[in-house]
C-alpha positions in Angstrom: 8.4 -0.3 7.1 8.0 3.2 5.7 4.6 4.4 4.7 6.1 6.1 1.7 7.1 2.6 0.3 3.5 1.5 0.5 2.3 4.7 -1.2 4.9 4.3 -3.9 3.8 0.7 -4.6 0.1 1.8 -4.6 0.9 4.5 -7.2 2.7 2.0 -9.4 -0.2 -0.4 -9.2 -2.8 2.2 -10.2 -0.8 4.3 -12.6 -1.9 3.7 -16.2 1.6 4.1 -17.6 3.3 1.6 -15.3 4.9 -1.4 -17.1 3.3 -4.7 -16.3 6.5 -6.1 -14.7 6.7 -3.1 -12.4 3.0 -3.3 -11.6 3.3 -7.0 -10.7 6.3 -6.3 -8.5 4.5 -3.5 -6.7 1.4 -5.7 -6.2 3.6 -8.5 -4.8 5.2 -6.0 -2.5 1.8 -4.9 -1.2 0.7 -8.5 -0.7 3.9 -9.4 1.1 3.5 -6.3 3.3 0.0 -7.4 4.3 0.9 -11.1 4.9 4.5 -11.1 6.3 5.0 -7.9 8.3 4.7 -7.8 12.1 1.0 -7.2 12.8 1.6 -3.9 14.7 3.5 -2.5 11.8 0.7 -3.3 9.4 -1.9 -1.8 11.8 0.2 1.4 12.3 0.8 1.8 8.6 -2.9 1.2 7.8 -4.0 3.8 10.4 -1.6 6.3 8.8 -3.0 5.6 5.4 -6.6 5.9 6.6 -6.0 9.1 8.7 -4.1 11.0 6.0 -6.4 13.9 5.1 -5.2 14.0 1.5 -5.4 10.2 1.0 -6.8 9.0 -2.3 -9.7 6.6 -2.0 -7.5 3.7 -3.3 -5.0 4.4 -0.5 -7.8 4.2 2.1 -9.2 1.1 0.4 -5.8 -0.6 0.8 -5.5 0.6 4.4 -8.9 -1.0 5.2 -8.0 -4.3 3.6 -4.9 -4.6 5.8 -7.1 -5.4 8.8 
């Protein structure tokens, strides 16, 4: 799993101009990521999101909720 895929999905979920179908797909991707990935992958990705110095508060929020 690439961190950039998670970031792209988070941008789609929170962007005001995202179509509803795209937003729903992105949200489903994020939920599937949290619930079906190998735990170590989720932890590593979450730590990357939390430790990024330029991370948006929404990105950090998602990172925290993966634990």
